[in-house]
Biopython code that builds the backbone (N, CA, C, O; Angstrom):
import numpy as np
from Bio.PDB.StructureBuilder import StructureBuilder

atoms = [
    (1, "MET", "N", (-144.332, 37.554, 25.969)),
    (1, "MET", "CA", (-145.141, 38.719, 25.657)),
    (1, "MET", "C", (-145.026, 38.981, 24.155)),
    (1, "MET", "O", (-143.928, 38.963, 23.599)),
    (2, "SER", "N", (-146.153, 39.223, 23.511)),
    (2, "SER", "CA", (-146.147, 39.460, 22.073)),
    (2, "SER", "C", (-145.958, 40.949, 21.794)),
    (2, "SER", "O", (-146.209, 41.801, 22.646)),
    (3, "ALA", "N", (-145.511, 41.231, 20.579)),
    (3, "ALA", "CA", (-145.313, 42.615, 20.155)),
    (3, "ALA", "C", (-146.671, 43.278, 19.932)),
    (3, "ALA", "O", (-147.632, 42.599, 19.569)),
    (4, "PRO", "N", (-146.769, 44.611, 20.144)),
    (4, "PRO", "CA", (-148.041, 45.289, 19.907)),
    (4, "PRO", "C", (-148.418, 45.223, 18.433)),
    (4, "PRO", "O", (-147.553, 45.245, 17.557)),
    (5, "LEU", "N", (-149.700, 45.143, 18.175)),
    (5, "LEU", "CA", (-150.217, 45.100, 16.818)),
    (5, "LEU", "C", (-150.171, 46.497, 16.225)),
    (5, "LEU", "O", (-150.611, 47.456, 16.859)),
    (6, "THR", "N", (-149.645, 46.622, 15.021)),
    (6, "THR", "CA", (-149.606, 47.892, 14.321)),
    (6, "THR", "C", (-150.523, 47.793, 13.117)),
    (6, "THR", "O", (-150.379, 46.895, 12.287)),
    (7, "VAL", "N", (-151.467, 48.717, 13.026)),
    (7, "VAL", "CA", (-152.427, 48.726, 11.937)),
    (7, "VAL", "C", (-152.307, 50.046, 11.200)),
    (7, "VAL", "O", (-152.263, 51.108, 11.822)),
    (8, "THR", "N", (-152.256, 49.985, 9.885)),
    (8, "THR", "CA", (-152.223, 51.187, 9.068)),
    (8, "THR", "C", (-153.610, 51.365, 8.462)),
    (8, "THR", "O", (-154.105, 50.489, 7.753)),
    (9, "LEU", "N", (-154.222, 52.488, 8.742)),
    (9, "LEU", "CA", (-155.563, 52.781, 8.244)),
    (9, "LEU", "C", (-155.490, 53.794, 7.107)),
    (9, "LEU", "O", (-154.548, 54.585, 7.044)),
    (10, "PRO", "N", (-156.467, 53.779, 6.213)),
    (10, "PRO", "CA", (-156.480, 54.793, 5.154)),
    (10, "PRO", "C", (-156.689, 56.177, 5.754)),
    (10, "PRO", "O", (-157.231, 56.311, 6.851)),
    (11, "ALA", "N", (-156.258, 57.202, 5.031)),
    (11, "ALA", "CA", (-156.400, 58.578, 5.502)),
    (11, "ALA", "C", (-157.873, 58.951, 5.587)),
    (11, "ALA", "O", (-158.709, 58.397, 4.874)),
    (12, "GLY", "N", (-158.177, 59.891, 6.463)),
    (12, "GLY", "CA", (-159.540, 60.402, 6.550)),
    (12, "GLY", "C", (-160.066, 60.448, 7.966)),
    (12, "GLY", "O", (-159.396, 60.059, 8.924)),
    (13, "GLU", "N", (-161.290, 60.937, 8.065)),
    (13, "GLU", "CA", (-161.922, 61.076, 9.371)),
    (13, "GLU", "C", (-162.157, 59.723, 10.023)),
    (13, "GLU", "O", (-162.302, 58.708, 9.342)),
    (14, "ARG", "N", (-162.194, 59.722, 11.354)),
    (14, "ARG", "CA", (-162.410, 58.504, 12.142)),
    (14, "ARG", "C", (-163.693, 58.665, 12.952)),
    (14, "ARG", "O", (-163.676, 59.260, 14.030)),
    (15, "PRO", "N", (-164.814, 58.134, 12.435)),
    (15, "PRO", "CA", (-166.047, 58.164, 13.221)),
    (15, "PRO", "C", (-166.089, 57.019, 14.217)),
    (15, "PRO", "O", (-165.474, 55.974, 14.004)),
    (16, "MET", "N", (-166.814, 57.222, 15.301)),
    (16, "MET", "CA", (-166.934, 56.177, 16.313)),
    (16, "MET", "C", (-168.249, 56.366, 17.061)),
    (16, "MET", "O", (-168.686, 57.492, 17.299)),
    (17, "ILE", "N", (-168.867, 55.255, 17.425)),
    (17, "ILE", "CA", (-170.049, 55.281, 18.272)),
    (17, "ILE", "C", (-169.764, 54.391, 19.479)),
    (17, "ILE", "O", (-169.361, 53.237, 19.333)),
    (18, "ALA", "N", (-169.977, 54.935, 20.654)),
    (18, "ALA", "CA", (-169.798, 54.163, 21.884)),
    (18, "ALA", "C", (-171.147, 54.087, 22.598)),
    (18, "ALA", "O", (-171.881, 55.073, 22.657)),
    (19, "VAL", "N", (-171.462, 52.929, 23.131)),
    (19, "VAL", "CA", (-172.680, 52.739, 23.910)),
    (19, "VAL", "C", (-172.254, 52.463, 25.349)),
    (19, "VAL", "O", (-171.471, 51.551, 25.612)),
    (20, "VAL", "N", (-172.780, 53.261, 26.275)),
    (20, "VAL", "CA", (-172.400, 53.172, 27.676)),
    (20, "VAL", "C", (-173.653, 52.886, 28.505)),
    (20, "VAL", "O", (-174.669, 53.567, 28.365)),
    (21, "HIS", "N", (-173.571, 51.880, 29.363)),
    (21, "HIS", "CA", (-174.687, 51.507, 30.233)),
    (21, "HIS", "C", (-174.363, 51.928, 31.666)),
    (21, "HIS", "O", (-173.326, 51.549, 32.212)),
    (22, "ALA", "N", (-175.249, 52.707, 32.267)),
    (22, "ALA", "CA", (-175.053, 53.146, 33.650)),
    (22, "ALA", "C", (-175.379, 52.001, 34.605)),
    (22, "ALA", "O", (-176.277, 51.197, 34.356)),
    (23, "VAL", "N", (-174.641, 51.948, 35.683)),
    (23, "VAL", "CA", (-174.959, 51.031, 36.774)),
    (23, "VAL", "C", (-176.290, 51.505, 37.361)),
    (23, "VAL", "O", (-176.460, 52.704, 37.577)),
    (24, "PRO", "N", (-177.241, 50.595, 37.626)),
    (24, "PRO", "CA", (-178.525, 51.012, 38.193)),
    (24, "PRO", "C", (-178.329, 51.905, 39.427)),
    (24, "PRO", "O", (-177.552, 51.599, 40.331)),
    (25, "GLY", "N", (-179.061, 53.007, 39.420)),
    (25, "GLY", "CA", (-178.964, 53.953, 40.525)),
    (25, "GLY", "C", (-177.926, 55.046, 40.313)),
    (25, "GLY", "O", (-177.848, 55.986, 41.104)),
    (26, "HIS", "N", (-177.130, 54.935, 39.255)),
    (26, "HIS", "CA", (-176.066, 55.910, 38.989)),
    (26, "HIS", "C", (-176.262, 56.625, 37.654)),
    (26, "HIS", "O", (-175.316, 57.188, 37.103)),
    (27, "GLU", "N", (-177.484, 56.603, 37.141)),
    (27, "GLU", "CA", (-177.757, 57.203, 35.829)),
    (27, "GLU", "C", (-177.441, 58.696, 35.791)),
    (27, "GLU", "O", (-176.819, 59.173, 34.842)),
    (28, "GLU", "N", (-177.858, 59.425, 36.802)),
    (28, "GLU", "CA", (-177.632, 60.878, 36.806)),
    (28, "GLU", "C", (-176.156, 61.218, 36.999)),
    (28, "GLU", "O", (-175.658, 62.199, 36.445)),
    (29, "GLN", "N", (-175.475, 60.413, 37.776)),
    (29, "GLN", "CA", (-174.030, 60.603, 37.969)),
    (29, "GLN", "C", (-173.299, 60.411, 36.640)),
    (29, "GLN", "O", (-172.403, 61.185, 36.301)),
    (30, "LEU", "N", (-173.685, 59.377, 35.891)),
    (30, "LEU", "CA", (-173.067, 59.149, 34.590)),
    (30, "LEU", "C", (-173.439, 60.256, 33.617)),
    (30, "LEU", "O", (-172.589, 60.704, 32.847)),
    (31, "ALA", "N", (-174.685, 60.708, 33.632)),
    (31, "ALA", "CA", (-175.113, 61.801, 32.748)),
    (31, "ALA", "C", (-174.271, 63.055, 32.990)),
    (31, "ALA", "O", (-173.868, 63.726, 32.040)),
    (32, "ALA", "N", (-174.006, 63.368, 34.252)),
    (32, "ALA", "CA", (-173.183, 64.537, 34.587)),
    (32, "ALA", "C", (-171.743, 64.350, 34.111)),
    (32, "ALA", "O", (-171.132, 65.287, 33.595)),
    (33, "ALA", "N", (-171.204, 63.152, 34.281)),
    (33, "ALA", "CA", (-169.835, 62.870, 33.836)),
    (33, "ALA", "C", (-169.731, 62.974, 32.316)),
    (33, "ALA", "O", (-168.742, 63.488, 31.792)),
    (34, "ILE", "N", (-170.749, 62.488, 31.611)),
    (34, "ILE", "CA", (-170.736, 62.570, 30.144)),
    (34, "ILE", "C", (-170.839, 64.025, 29.691)),
    (34, "ILE", "O", (-170.205, 64.405, 28.707)),
    (35, "ALA", "N", (-171.621, 64.843, 30.387)),
    (35, "ALA", "CA", (-171.715, 66.265, 30.046)),
    (35, "ALA", "C", (-170.351, 66.950, 30.197)),
    (35, "ALA", "O", (-169.951, 67.747, 29.348)),
    (36, "THR", "N", (-169.651, 66.633, 31.274)),
    (36, "THR", "CA", (-168.304, 67.179, 31.486)),
    (36, "THR", "C", (-167.349, 66.684, 30.412)),
    (36, "THR", "O", (-166.561, 67.456, 29.865)),
    (37, "LEU", "N", (-167.423, 65.392, 30.112)),
    (37, "LEU", "CA", (-166.577, 64.796, 29.068)),
    (37, "LEU", "C", (-166.835, 65.453, 27.723)),
    (37, "LEU", "O", (-165.897, 65.752, 26.985)),
    (38, "THR", "N", (-168.098, 65.678, 27.402)),
    (38, "THR", "CA", (-168.455, 66.283, 26.114)),
    (38, "THR", "C", (-167.784, 67.636, 25.951)),
    (38, "THR", "O", (-167.205, 67.919, 24.902)),
    (39, "THR", "N", (-167.856, 68.464, 26.966)),
    (39, "THR", "CA", (-167.234, 69.791, 26.905)),
    (39, "THR", "C", (-165.728, 69.681, 26.697)),
    (39, "THR", "O", (-165.159, 70.404, 25.879)),
    (40, "ALA", "N", (-165.089, 68.786, 27.427)),
    (40, "ALA", "CA", (-163.631, 68.629, 27.324)),
    (40, "ALA", "C", (-163.212, 68.079, 25.969)),
    (40, "ALA", "O", (-162.266, 68.581, 25.363)),
    (41, "VAL", "N", (-163.898, 67.067, 25.496)),
    (41, "VAL", "CA", (-163.503, 66.427, 24.239)),
    (41, "VAL", "C", (-163.672, 67.381, 23.065)),
    (41, "VAL", "O", (-162.856, 67.376, 22.143)),
    (42, "ARG", "N", (-164.700, 68.185, 23.087)),
    (42, "ARG", "CA", (-164.914, 69.136, 21.984)),
    (42, "ARG", "C", (-163.770, 70.131, 21.847)),
    (42, "ARG", "O", (-163.595, 70.726, 20.783)),
    (43, "ARG", "N", (-162.988, 70.320, 22.905)),
    (43, "ARG", "CA", (-161.833, 71.240, 22.867)),
    (43, "ARG", "C", (-160.561, 70.557, 22.360)),
    (43, "ARG", "O", (-159.576, 71.231, 22.060)),
    (44, "GLU", "N", (-160.575, 69.240, 22.263)),
    (44, "GLU", "CA", (-159.370, 68.514, 21.859)),
    (44, "GLU", "C", (-159.028, 68.777, 20.396)),
    (44, "GLU", "O", (-159.915, 68.862, 19.547)),
    (45, "PRO", "N", (-157.722, 68.907, 20.109)),
    (45, "PRO", "CA", (-157.339, 69.020, 18.703)),
    (45, "PRO", "C", (-157.709, 67.714, 17.998)),
    (45, "PRO", "O", (-157.484, 66.629, 18.533)),
    (46, "GLY", "N", (-158.259, 67.823, 16.832)),
    (46, "GLY", "CA", (-158.630, 66.627, 16.086)),
    (46, "GLY", "C", (-160.072, 66.208, 16.265)),
    (46, "GLY", "O", (-160.560, 65.355, 15.524)),
    (47, "CYS", "N", (-160.772, 66.791, 17.238)),
    (47, "CYS", "CA", (-162.183, 66.460, 17.430)),
    (47, "CYS", "C", (-163.014, 67.281, 16.441)),
    (47, "CYS", "O", (-163.015, 68.511, 16.494)),
    (48, "VAL", "N", (-163.709, 66.602, 15.551)),
    (48, "VAL", "CA", (-164.589, 67.263, 14.598)),
    (48, "VAL", "C", (-165.991, 67.391, 15.192)),
    (48, "VAL", "O", (-166.645, 68.424, 15.053)),
    (49, "GLU", "N", (-166.438, 66.325, 15.852)),
    (49, "GLU", "CA", (-167.764, 66.329, 16.453)),
    (49, "GLU", "C", (-167.816, 65.347, 17.615)),
    (49, "GLU", "O", (-167.221, 64.271, 17.560)),
    (50, "PHE", "N", (-168.531, 65.726, 18.660)),
    (50, "PHE", "CA", (-168.756, 64.844, 19.799)),
    (50, "PHE", "C", (-170.138, 65.162, 20.334)),
    (50, "PHE", "O", (-170.388, 66.273, 20.802)),
    (51, "ARG", "N", (-171.039, 64.186, 20.265)),
    (51, "ARG", "CA", (-172.405, 64.366, 20.753)),
    (51, "ARG", "C", (-172.771, 63.193, 21.641)),
    (51, "ARG", "O", (-172.328, 62.066, 21.423)),
    (52, "SER", "N", (-173.573, 63.471, 22.629)),
    (52, "SER", "CA", (-174.049, 62.388, 23.492)),
    (52, "SER", "C", (-175.574, 62.374, 23.463)),
    (52, "SER", "O", (-176.231, 63.413, 23.386)),
    (53, "PHE", "N", (-176.103, 61.171, 23.526)),
    (53, "PHE", "CA", (-177.548, 60.959, 23.507)),
    (53, "PHE", "C", (-177.913, 59.994, 24.625)),
    (53, "PHE", "O", (-177.156, 59.077, 24.946)),
    (54, "ARG", "N", (-179.070, 60.210, 25.206)),
    (54, "ARG", "CA", (-179.579, 59.311, 26.232)),
    (54, "ARG", "C", (-180.848, 58.669, 25.688)),
    (54, "ARG", "O", (-181.744, 59.363, 25.207)),
    (55, "GLU", "N", (-180.921, 57.366, 25.765)),
    (55, "GLU", "CA", (-182.086, 56.675, 25.234)),
    (55, "GLU", "C", (-183.324, 56.993, 26.064)),
    (55, "GLU", "O", (-183.288, 56.934, 27.293)),
    (56, "VAL", "N", (-184.412, 57.329, 25.390)),
    (56, "VAL", "CA", (-185.668, 57.640, 26.059)),
    (56, "VAL", "C", (-186.275, 56.363, 26.640)),
    (56, "VAL", "O", (-186.766, 56.359, 27.769)),
    (57, "ALA", "N", (-186.237, 55.291, 25.866)),
    (57, "ALA", "CA", (-186.845, 54.026, 26.302)),
    (57, "ALA", "C", (-186.077, 53.365, 27.438)),
    (57, "ALA", "O", (-186.652, 52.621, 28.233)),
    (58, "ASN", "N", (-184.778, 53.637, 27.516)),
    (58, "ASN", "CA", (-183.945, 53.045, 28.565)),
    (58, "ASN", "C", (-182.941, 54.097, 29.031)),
    (58, "ASN", "O", (-181.835, 54.161, 28.496)),
    (59, "PRO", "N", (-183.299, 54.919, 30.012)),
    (59, "PRO", "CA", (-182.439, 56.025, 30.426)),
    (59, "PRO", "C", (-181.112, 55.622, 31.063)),
    (59, "PRO", "O", (-180.313, 56.488, 31.420)),
    (60, "ARG", "N", (-180.869, 54.331, 31.208)),
    (60, "ARG", "CA", (-179.552, 53.866, 31.675)),
    (60, "ARG", "C", (-178.550, 53.795, 30.531)),
    (60, "ARG", "O", (-177.356, 53.607, 30.765)),
    (61, "VAL", "N", (-179.025, 53.945, 29.291)),
    (61, "VAL", "CA", (-178.163, 53.765, 28.119)),
    (61, "VAL", "C", (-177.864, 55.118, 27.471)),
    (61, "VAL", "O", (-178.765, 55.903, 27.174)),
    (62, "PHE", "N", (-176.573, 55.362, 27.265)),
    (62, "PHE", "CA", (-176.090, 56.585, 26.629)),
    (62, "PHE", "C", (-175.312, 56.191, 25.371)),
    (62, "PHE", "O", (-174.604, 55.184, 25.351)),
    (63, "GLN", "N", (-175.456, 56.995, 24.335)),
    (63, "GLN", "CA", (-174.697, 56.764, 23.116)),
    (63, "GLN", "C", (-173.841, 57.991, 22.853)),
    (63, "GLN", "O", (-174.317, 59.124, 22.923)),
    (64, "LEU", "N", (-172.584, 57.752, 22.553)),
    (64, "LEU", "CA", (-171.638, 58.825, 22.249)),
    (64, "LEU", "C", (-171.269, 58.722, 20.778)),
    (64, "LEU", "O", (-170.798, 57.681, 20.319)),
    (65, "TYR", "N", (-171.485, 59.801, 20.045)),
    (65, "TYR", "CA", (-171.183, 59.858, 18.618)),
    (65, "TYR", "C", (-169.988, 60.781, 18.467)),
    (65, "TYR", "O", (-170.050, 61.956, 18.829)),
    (66, "GLU", "N", (-168.900, 60.244, 17.931)),
    (66, "GLU", "CA", (-167.647, 60.987, 17.867)),
    (66, "GLU", "C", (-167.064, 60.929, 16.463)),
    (66, "GLU", "O", (-167.141, 59.898, 15.795)),
    (67, "ILE", "N", (-166.485, 62.028, 16.019)),
    (67, "ILE", "CA", (-165.728, 62.050, 14.764)),
    (67, "ILE", "C", (-164.426, 62.780, 15.042)),
    (67, "ILE", "O", (-164.417, 63.875, 15.603)),
    (68, "TYR", "N", (-163.330, 62.157, 14.643)),
    (68, "TYR", "CA", (-161.997, 62.756, 14.761)),
    (68, "TYR", "C", (-161.445, 62.996, 13.367)),
    (68, "TYR", "O", (-161.771, 62.268, 12.430)),
    (69, "SER", "N", (-160.611, 64.012, 13.231)),
    (69, "SER", "CA", (-160.114, 64.426, 11.917)),
    (69, "SER", "C", (-159.314, 63.341, 11.216)),
    (69, "SER", "O", (-159.313, 63.243, 9.989)),
    (70, "ASP", "N", (-158.639, 62.535, 12.009)),
    (70, "ASP", "CA", (-157.811, 61.464, 11.444)),
    (70, "ASP", "C", (-157.387, 60.533, 12.572)),
    (70, "ASP", "O", (-157.801, 60.708, 13.718)),
    (71, "THR", "N", (-156.575, 59.560, 12.251)),
    (71, "THR", "CA", (-156.138, 58.594, 13.254)),
    (71, "THR", "C", (-155.370, 59.281, 14.381)),
    (71, "THR", "O", (-155.547, 58.937, 15.549)),
    (72, "ASP", "N", (-154.523, 60.244, 14.041)),
    (72, "ASP", "CA", (-153.775, 60.952, 15.092)),
    (72, "ASP", "C", (-154.710, 61.711, 16.030)),
    (72, "ASP", "O", (-154.471, 61.756, 17.237)),
    (73, "GLY", "N", (-155.774, 62.308, 15.487)),
    (73, "GLY", "CA", (-156.748, 62.992, 16.328)),
    (73, "GLY", "C", (-157.419, 62.033, 17.296)),
    (73, "GLY", "O", (-157.648, 62.375, 18.456)),
    (74, "PHE", "N", (-157.734, 60.834, 16.823)),
    (74, "PHE", "CA", (-158.337, 59.834, 17.706)),
    (74, "PHE", "C", (-157.339, 59.363, 18.747)),
    (74, "PHE", "O", (-157.695, 59.183, 19.911)),
    (75, "ARG", "N", (-156.107, 59.163, 18.346)),
    (75, "ARG", "CA", (-155.081, 58.714, 19.301)),
    (75, "ARG", "C", (-154.828, 59.763, 20.374)),
    (75, "ARG", "O", (-154.546, 59.418, 21.522)),
    (76, "THR", "N", (-154.924, 61.027, 20.018)),
    (76, "THR", "CA", (-154.771, 62.100, 20.998)),
    (76, "THR", "C", (-155.903, 62.034, 22.017)),
    (76, "THR", "O", (-155.696, 62.285, 23.204)),
    (77, "HIS", "N", (-157.097, 61.696, 21.545)),
    (77, "HIS", "CA", (-158.257, 61.592, 22.429)),
    (77, "HIS", "C", (-158.130, 60.412, 23.385)),
    (77, "HIS", "O", (-158.435, 60.531, 24.572)),
    (78, "ARG", "N", (-157.684, 59.288, 22.872)),
    (78, "ARG", "CA", (-157.580, 58.073, 23.693)),
    (78, "ARG", "C", (-156.464, 58.216, 24.711)),
    (78, "ARG", "O", (-155.332, 58.536, 24.346)),
    (79, "PRO", "N", (-156.762, 57.986, 25.967)),
    (79, "PRO", "CA", (-155.676, 58.056, 26.961)),
    (79, "PRO", "C", (-154.722, 56.881, 26.794)),
    (79, "PRO", "O", (-155.127, 55.776, 26.434)),
    (80, "ASP", "N", (-153.490, 57.134, 27.055)),
    (80, "ASP", "CA", (-152.467, 56.080, 27.034)),
    (80, "ASP", "C", (-152.746, 55.127, 28.199)),
    (80, "ASP", "O", (-152.812, 55.565, 29.347)),
    (81, "PRO", "N", (-152.913, 53.819, 27.917)),
    (81, "PRO", "CA", (-153.207, 52.879, 29.017)),
    (81, "PRO", "C", (-152.195, 52.961, 30.160)),
    (81, "PRO", "O", (-152.541, 52.672, 31.306)),
    (82, "ALA", "N", (-150.968, 53.344, 29.872)),
    (82, "ALA", "CA", (-149.942, 53.439, 30.911)),
    (82, "ALA", "C", (-150.218, 54.587, 31.865)),
    (82, "ALA", "O", (-149.712, 54.590, 32.987)),
    (83, "ARG", "N", (-151.023, 55.575, 31.435)),
    (83, "ARG", "CA", (-151.322, 56.740, 32.281)),
    (83, "ARG", "C", (-152.658, 56.636, 32.977)),
    (83, "ARG", "O", (-152.993, 57.515, 33.771)),
    (84, "ARG", "N", (-153.439, 55.597, 32.714)),
    (84, "ARG", "CA", (-154.754, 55.438, 33.331)),
    (84, "ARG", "C", (-154.623, 55.143, 34.819)),
    (84, "ARG", "O", (-153.693, 54.473, 35.268)),
    (85, "THR", "N", (-155.595, 55.670, 35.567)),
    (85, "THR", "CA", (-155.653, 55.361, 36.985)),
    (85, "THR", "C", (-156.958, 54.650, 37.272)),
    (85, "THR", "O", (-157.965, 54.913, 36.616)),
    (86, "ALA", "N", (-156.955, 53.763, 38.231)),
    (86, "ALA", "CA", (-158.182, 53.011, 38.553)),
    (86, "ALA", "C", (-159.078, 53.841, 39.437)),
    (86, "ALA", "O", (-160.157, 53.389, 39.820)),
]
sb = StructureBuilder()
sb.init_structure("model")
sb.init_model(0)
sb.init_chain("A")
sb.init_seg("    ")
for serial, (resi, resn, name, xyz) in enumerate(atoms, 1):
    if name == "N":
        sb.init_residue(resn, " ", resi, " ")
    sb.init_atom(name, np.array(xyz, "f"), 0.0, 1.0, " ", f" {name:<3s}", serial, name[0])
structure = sb.get_structure()
């Protein structure tokens, strides 16, 4: 097993864009989950901005635009893989 990679990033905000594709037939379920996620993430310390968009041309595709105050703010947002449940 290799050691975890450690990366040092310059100080400053951490923008991120995520593209999420809904499983066919589950578009509205995903839209509702993203709405709930948006409300929760906006309350997180370190979250500067969190917006979600749904593509008009392809309503199965959602884009999440996120900005965190710094690397620690982003790390707070990201769940620890050890705590994830399937």
